[in-house]
N, C-alpha and C positions, 0 to 999 in steps of 0.2 A: 503494499499500499504506501503512495505516494505522501509526501508531507501534505499537501492539498485535500487528499481525500481524507486524510487522517483529520485532520482540522474540520473539513466541512463533516465527518459522522462523528466527531466530539460535540460538533454545536448541534445536532443532530438530537444525538442522545442527554446533551444537558438540557435542551428547551423544554418548558413545560406545556403538555396538551392545555389548550385556553381557548374559551368560547369568543369568538368575534361578534359582534353586533353589525360589523357593516353592511354585510350584504342584508341584512334584516333590513335597515334602516333604507338602503338605496330600492330595494323593492319593494318597501312599504309608501314612500315616498312618490315612486313612478305609478304605483297602484293608486294612491289618494289623489294625483293631479289629473290622472286620464281613465279612472272607473267611466265604464257607458259610453264610452267615445270610440272604439274599436271593435269586432267582433272578439271574441277569447281566444281563436288561433294568433289573431295578430296582435293581441294582449301580448301573448308571450312571446313571443316576436318580438317587439318593441321593447318588455322587458329584458330581453337578454341582451339585447343593445346596448339598453342605459345603463346592465351590469358592464358591460363592454367598455364601455365608454367611461366608467365613474370607479370601478374598482381600480383597489391600489394593486400594483403588479409589484411582485418581490423581487427587489435585484440585488442577491446576494455575493459578499466579494469570495471570488472563486468560484462563483456557481459555475457551470457550461449549460446548464439547464434554466431558463429562466423562467419565474413563476411560482406560487402556491394555491393550494385552495383558497385561502385567507391572505388577510393583508403581510403575513409572516409565517415562516414555520411551527407547523403545528397548533397554528391560530386559526379554529375551526369556524366556519362560518354557518348558519340555520338558513332553514327555508321553512319563512314560517305562512308563506301561500298551501303546502302541502302538510304541514302540522304546525301550530304556532305552540311555543313552548310556556308553561305558565311558570310565573316567579317561583313553584314549590318546585316545578322539574327542574330550573336552574339551580336552584339552592341545593337539590338532589345531586344533580352532576359536582357540584363543587365540595357535597361532602363525603357522598357515598365513598368505601372503601377500597371499592377494586375499578379500575375502568374510568376514574374521574376525569373529568375537565375542570380547570379552574374557570369560574367565571368571578369578573372583578361588581365588586357593587356601583358600577357605575354601569355596568351591562345589565344587570338586574334592574336600574333605574331606566333606562331606556325602553327595557322590555314593558315596565308598568305605564310608563308615560304614553309610548308611542305606538309600539308593537302588537301588544297586546289588544288595548281598545279596538287597534281597525281590522284587526285578523278573529277577533273572536266570532262565530257566525262564519264566517266568510272560507277560511281555510279548506282545503278539501277533503281534512279527513271529518270537521265540523259538520259541511255539507252531506256528507257520505254518512254521518252518523243517524244523521239529521231525518235522513229516508230508509233506515234499515227497521226491522222491526227491533224491539223492547227485546227480545231475545239475544241478542245480537250485539249490544250496546253496553258499555262499558257497567258493569253491576252488576248486568243480565247474566243468561248462564255459561254466555262462552265470552270471550273478547277475540276475536277473530282479526285484532288489526295486526299487521304486516307480516300477514303469513298470503300467499298464491294458494287459490282452489286447489292446485296439485300436491301441493305438500300440505295442506288442509287436509285431505283424505287419507294422506298418508301417517300422518302424525296422527288423526284420528285413530285409523286401524292400529297403530301401533300402543297407542294410549288403551284400546279397549281389548286387544289381544294381550299385552301385556300386564298394565295396570290391574285392572277387571278380572286376570283369566281363574279366581278362585271362584268368582261369582257364578250362578246358575246361567247356563245357557239362553236360558228363557230372557233374562236380566240382559244379558250385553247383547242379543239381538234386539232387543228394545232401545237400547239406548243404542247402538248402529243405528237404527232406525231414526231415531230423533236428531241424531247429528248427522246425519245423511239431508234432513230435510232441512236442518239450519245450514247448510253449506248450500243448498242450492237456492236459499233466499238469500243466501250471503251473496251469490252469484246474481243473479238478478238484480239485487240493491246496484253491487258496483257497475253493472252494464247498464242500468239504468241513467245511473250517476255520471259514468264518464259518457256517452252517448248524449244525453240531454243537457246534463248541466253544468259537464265541465267541459269539453270540447269547445 
């Protein structure tokens, strides 16, 4: 390993993972200024252009590849248009013992004052859950967030076959039928949202 690579490696190892509000602020300001002016696909394209024009581009000394996903190494952006983190989410990210991200008080304040008020009820997650049956919402029978339907089916079968293998076959079959019905409802809700609301 040459000295330049060794130095860059050490800088990467020493950097703390942190949450950056930069992208969230840029995307929120764009949507606030342009809501209703364009179709959803055009809004997405124009918001991407806005990010490209205004995002901080990291130029590290000695780097041969320019740019990071955030304004600096291990400074992680968020995507409030998809899922808007609550203040509690940010505090958990900052304090959990494993896979933590440091969240500065200023970042939490920006979320509290600017990001959360705009995206509450507007994020894709909020709109999706608003269209799903109660059983699929947080606090209902199952929370299916973050799973593609094919993964859900595999995970459901694994759960039913491994975790519940001591139950009578009739109980397992009844639970499998209920889970299959929930997955079908989730797929329909996701399709409705994707094609009628989000596109």
